[in-house]
VMD Tcl script that draws the C-alpha trace (Angstrom):
set ca {
  {16.94 -4.57 10.40}
  {18.34 -4.10 13.92}
  {15.81 -2.20 16.02}
  {17.21 -0.62 19.14}
  {14.68 1.27 21.27}
  {12.24 0.89 18.35}
  {14.57 2.91 16.08}
  {16.02 2.02 12.69}
  {16.64 3.76 9.36}
  {12.92 4.04 8.52}
  {11.68 5.15 11.93}
  {14.38 7.81 11.94}
  {13.69 8.88 8.36}
  {9.95 9.28 8.98}
  {10.14 10.25 12.67}
  {7.79 7.45 13.72}
  {7.90 4.94 16.60}
  {7.18 1.66 14.82}
  {8.42 0.55 11.36}
  {4.87 -0.22 10.23}
  {3.34 1.67 7.31}
  {-0.30 1.58 6.27}
  {-0.54 1.43 2.49}
  {-2.20 4.29 0.63}
  {-5.19 2.58 -0.97}
  {-7.82 4.08 -3.25}
  {-11.36 4.33 -1.81}
  {-10.13 2.91 1.49}
  {-7.49 5.09 3.15}
  {-8.73 8.59 3.83}
  {-7.87 10.92 6.69}
  {-9.63 8.86 9.37}
  {-7.54 5.75 8.73}
  {-4.28 7.63 8.11}
  {-4.56 9.72 11.28}
  {-5.53 6.71 13.41}
  {-2.51 4.72 12.22}
  {-0.16 7.67 12.75}
  {-1.57 8.28 16.21}
  {-0.75 4.65 17.01}
  {2.95 5.32 16.35}
  {3.12 3.91 12.82}
  {2.82 5.82 9.52}
  {-0.63 6.42 8.05}
  {-1.03 7.21 4.36}
  {-3.84 8.98 2.51}
  {-4.54 7.31 -0.84}
  {-4.85 10.23 -3.27}
  {-5.39 8.17 -6.42}
  {-9.18 8.14 -6.06}
  {-9.53 11.78 -4.94}
  {-10.39 14.91 -6.89}
  {-8.09 17.84 -6.01}
  {-10.64 19.50 -3.70}
  {-11.26 16.17 -1.94}
  {-7.55 15.66 -1.27}
  {-7.32 19.18 0.16}
  {-10.14 18.38 2.56}
  {-8.51 15.11 3.65}
  {-5.18 16.87 4.22}
  {-6.84 19.51 6.39}
  {-8.74 16.94 8.44}
  {-5.75 14.64 8.82}
  {-3.59 17.49 10.12}
  {-6.35 18.37 12.60}
  {-6.66 14.75 13.75}
  {-2.98 13.98 14.35}
  {0.18 15.79 15.36}
  {2.23 12.84 14.12}
  {3.77 12.47 10.64}
  {1.57 11.07 7.88}
  {2.07 10.58 4.15}
  {0.22 10.73 0.84}
  {0.32 8.02 -1.81}
  {0.38 9.63 -5.25}
  {0.10 7.56 -8.45}
  {2.21 9.44 -11.00}
  {-0.31 8.71 -13.77}
  {-3.00 10.71 -11.96}
  {-4.52 13.23 -14.44}
  {-4.57 16.22 -12.06}
  {-1.18 15.44 -10.55}
  {0.07 19.04 -10.53}
  {-2.88 20.15 -8.41}
  {-2.22 17.28 -6.01}
  {1.47 18.19 -5.80}
  {0.63 21.81 -5.04}
  {-1.78 20.75 -2.28}
  {0.74 18.35 -0.74}
  {3.47 21.00 -0.67}
  {1.10 23.66 0.65}
  {-0.04 21.35 3.46}
  {3.59 20.57 4.32}
  {3.03 16.84 4.18}
  {6.35 15.36 5.34}
  {6.38 12.19 3.19}
  {5.08 11.17 -0.24}
  {4.87 7.64 -1.62}
  {4.87 7.66 -5.42}
  {3.88 4.81 -7.73}
  {2.94 3.96 -11.31}
  {5.39 6.20 -13.12}
  {8.93 7.51 -13.46}
  {10.26 8.67 -10.06}
  {12.67 11.08 -11.72}
  {9.83 13.35 -12.80}
  {8.78 14.82 -9.43}
  {11.17 13.57 -6.73}
  {13.37 16.68 -6.73}
  {10.31 18.97 -6.65}
  {9.10 17.28 -3.46}
  {12.54 17.18 -1.88}
  {13.12 20.87 -2.56}
  {10.01 21.44 -0.45}
  {11.49 19.34 2.37}
  {9.37 16.25 1.60}
  {10.79 12.71 1.79}
  {10.01 10.59 -1.29}
  {9.44 6.84 -1.37}
  {8.76 4.99 -4.63}
  {6.92 1.68 -4.99}
  {8.72 -0.92 -7.14}
  {8.18 -4.53 -8.19}
  {11.76 -5.40 -9.19}
  {15.36 -4.73 -8.19}
  {15.88 -3.00 -11.56}
  {13.17 -0.43 -10.79}
  {14.47 -0.11 -7.23}
  {17.89 0.91 -8.59}
  {16.22 3.45 -10.90}
  {14.35 4.90 -7.92}
  {17.60 5.18 -5.98}
  {19.29 6.83 -8.98}
  {16.37 9.29 -9.12}
  {17.20 10.35 -5.56}
  {14.36 8.66 -3.70}
  {14.83 8.41 0.06}
  {13.52 4.81 0.24}
  {11.68 2.21 -1.83}
  {8.74 -0.09 -1.25}
  {9.44 -3.58 -2.62}
  {5.94 -4.84 -3.41}
  {5.67 -8.57 -3.98}
  {3.25 -10.49 -6.18}
  {1.02 -11.30 -3.20}
  {-0.02 -7.67 -2.75}
  {-3.52 -6.39 -3.45}
  {-4.37 -3.66 -5.92}
  {-2.04 -2.74 -8.75}
  {0.98 -4.93 -8.99}
  {3.96 -5.91 -11.14}
  {3.53 -8.27 -14.10}
  {6.45 -10.52 -13.21}
  {4.84 -12.44 -10.33}
  {7.92 -12.10 -8.14}
  {6.96 -13.07 -4.60}
  {7.98 -11.07 -1.54}
  {10.24 -13.94 -0.41}
  {12.36 -13.40 -3.53}
  {11.85 -9.67 -4.13}
  {12.80 -8.32 -0.69}
  {16.36 -9.73 -0.58}
  {16.87 -8.93 -4.26}
  {15.94 -5.27 -3.76}
  {17.95 -5.06 -0.53}
  {21.04 -6.29 -2.39}
  {20.48 -3.81 -5.24}
  {20.20 -0.52 -3.32}
  {21.74 1.35 -0.41}
  {18.59 3.27 0.56}
  {16.10 1.78 3.07}
  {13.74 -0.92 1.83}
  {10.11 -1.26 2.89}
  {8.55 -4.67 2.25}
  {4.98 -5.02 0.98}
  {2.85 -7.90 -0.21}
  {1.56 -10.77 1.92}
  {2.13 -9.09 5.29}
  {-0.61 -8.79 7.89}
  {0.86 -10.18 11.11}
  {3.86 -9.68 13.36}
  {5.28 -13.01 12.26}
  {5.12 -11.99 8.62}
  {6.64 -8.61 9.51}
  {9.58 -10.33 11.22}
  {10.07 -12.64 8.24}
  {10.20 -9.63 5.91}
  {12.76 -7.92 8.10}
  {14.89 -11.05 8.37}
  {14.97 -10.97 4.55}
  {16.40 -7.44 4.70}
  {13.46 -5.05 4.95}
  {13.78 -2.00 7.19}
  {10.00 -1.69 7.60}
  {6.78 -3.18 6.28}
  {3.90 -1.65 4.37}
  {0.55 -3.28 5.09}
  {-2.59 -2.74 3.03}
  {-5.14 -5.54 3.21}
  {-5.20 -5.78 7.02}
  {-6.02 -2.08 7.30}
  {-8.88 -2.36 4.80}
  {-10.66 -4.12 7.69}
  {-9.89 -1.34 10.18}
  {-12.93 0.42 11.64}
  {-11.61 3.73 10.28}
  {-11.21 2.40 6.73}
  {-13.69 3.89 4.26}
  {-14.17 0.51 2.57}
  {-17.83 -0.56 2.45}
  {-18.83 -2.97 5.21}
  {-19.85 -5.55 2.60}
  {-16.34 -5.42 1.13}
  {-14.84 -5.82 4.60}
  {-17.04 -8.85 5.23}
  {-16.04 -10.36 1.86}
  {-12.41 -10.08 2.93}
  {-13.14 -11.79 6.24}
  {-14.91 -14.60 4.33}
  {-12.06 -15.04 1.82}
  {-9.92 -18.17 1.68}
  {-6.64 -19.05 -0.02}
  {-7.02 -18.92 -3.79}
  {-9.89 -16.42 -3.72}
  {-7.78 -13.69 -5.35}
  {-5.90 -13.59 -8.66}
  {-3.70 -11.11 -10.50}
  {-5.73 -9.92 -13.49}
  {-5.60 -7.52 -16.46}
  {-1.90 -7.95 -17.17}
  {-2.41 -6.51 -20.66}
  {-3.66 -3.22 -19.18}
  {-2.77 -2.39 -15.58}
  {-2.21 -5.56 -13.52}
  {-4.39 -5.72 -10.41}
  {-5.07 -8.43 -7.81}
  {-8.80 -8.96 -7.37}
  {-11.15 -10.92 -5.19}
  {-13.04 -13.31 -7.45}
  {-16.61 -12.22 -8.28}
  {-18.81 -11.83 -11.38}
  {-16.77 -8.91 -12.71}
  {-13.54 -10.86 -12.19}
  {-15.03 -13.83 -14.09}
  {-15.89 -11.63 -17.07}
  {-12.37 -10.21 -17.17}
  {-10.76 -13.62 -16.66}
  {-12.81 -15.30 -19.37}
  {-12.06 -12.46 -21.78}
  {-8.34 -12.77 -21.06}
  {-8.42 -16.52 -21.66}
  {-10.19 -15.86 -24.97}
  {-7.39 -13.49 -26.03}
  {-9.23 -10.19 -25.60}
  {-7.44 -7.07 -26.79}
  {-6.50 -4.18 -24.50}
  {-9.43 -2.19 -25.90}
  {-11.87 -5.05 -25.21}
  {-10.63 -5.41 -21.64}
  {-10.95 -1.67 -21.07}
  {-14.51 -1.79 -22.36}
  {-15.38 -4.50 -19.83}
  {-13.64 -2.55 -17.08}
  {-15.50 0.66 -17.86}
  {-15.25 3.55 -15.39}
  {-15.64 3.74 -11.64}
  {-15.43 -0.01 -11.18}
  {-13.17 0.15 -8.08}
  {-15.42 2.72 -6.40}
  {-18.44 0.56 -7.21}
  {-16.90 -2.44 -5.46}
  {-14.76 -1.22 -2.57}
  {-16.55 2.00 -1.63}
  {-20.15 1.33 -2.64}
  {-20.16 -2.37 -1.76}
  {-21.30 -3.94 -5.06}
  {-19.72 -7.34 -4.53}
  {-20.70 -8.78 -7.91}
  {-20.11 -6.01 -10.45}
  {-17.43 -4.01 -8.64}
  {-13.64 -4.30 -8.69}
  {-12.54 -5.74 -5.33}
  {-8.81 -5.07 -4.92}
  {-7.24 -7.07 -2.09}
  {-4.14 -9.14 -1.38}
  {-3.61 -12.87 -0.93}
  {-3.28 -12.32 2.82}
  {-7.01 -11.61 2.92}
  {-7.30 -15.34 3.65}
  {-5.77 -14.64 7.10}
  {-7.95 -11.65 8.03}
  {-10.93 -12.53 10.21}
  {-11.93 -9.41 12.14}
  {-12.71 -5.70 11.91}
  {-10.87 -3.70 14.58}
  {-9.73 -0.14 15.31}
  {-6.52 0.74 13.45}
  {-4.68 1.30 16.74}
  {-5.50 -2.27 17.82}
  {-4.24 -3.63 14.50}
  {-0.95 -1.75 14.88}
  {-0.56 -2.97 18.47}
  {-1.29 -6.59 17.58}
  {1.24 -6.61 14.75}
  {3.90 -4.85 16.80}
  {3.39 -6.99 19.92}
  {3.50 -10.24 17.96}
  {6.60 -9.05 16.09}
  {8.44 -8.43 19.34}
  {7.31 -11.66 21.00}
  {8.42 -13.77 18.04}
  {11.67 -11.83 17.66}
  {12.50 -12.39 21.32}
  {11.73 -16.12 21.03}
  {13.84 -16.77 17.93}
  {16.38 -18.67 20.01}
  {13.80 -21.45 20.37}
  {14.27 -22.27 16.69}
}
mol new
graphics top color blue
foreach p $ca { graphics top sphere $p radius 0.5 }
foreach p [lrange $ca 0 end-1] q [lrange $ca 1 end] { graphics top cylinder $p $q radius 0.2 }
display resetview
């Protein structure tokens, strides 16, 4: 965790100034957000999971034009057109890929042979060890508090971060329940080498989230999100009419097929991108209860980093 002149294992691995990573989120993190975060000295990520192959190509081109700094792509391994995405990422010479929702052994070597660093998102120390064995350069330890798709085991970041750190030798990036410099410092005290932050950046000006979704996050309080759809693909959602239908069906013992019927198609786009706050899927983390403003991404990075350093320097007061 020791940061000397803003450098540690993650900043050196990614060639960035600050060990802050913006999560790659579907319908939220396109080239505008990723480039703004990277230009602020952190690591921006394009969320490729909601993009058709031609759309990802466009975002890669625009991101490269908007920043000279390193940026990454988040690639869910279950994506149907994954080979087209991989070809685009390699062709664009993206320096870093974050993989999730699949076996890291499948594509890690392909990326690394192209000179690309690979980070895999995990929800347990067991999966972290498998990612290390697959040759990944680092792992993201994503706790139960995180928004979007999550592990079924409900392991909180407070428990997961030290468990993963003890299990692997590669750098560990903490995610889940982090939106402030204080929370960043806590994660790094627990053993993280960097933090990945999603929910706070949903409310960045450059985020492509609908303004109604951003306002719903600002209005959220503790207890307004819940991990849902554990029988299918677990996801943390802001409570709304769609959430109620899913939750009631789960309590009634709905089958996987019945839950998928309720979910339908395009539900996340409907909520987060198009702003349908009642019928859409609103993926956000527990830390939404602490978010109360929409700001430029650079200001968010600066606030987190400045608070981290102030609190770190004042630790002796404890």
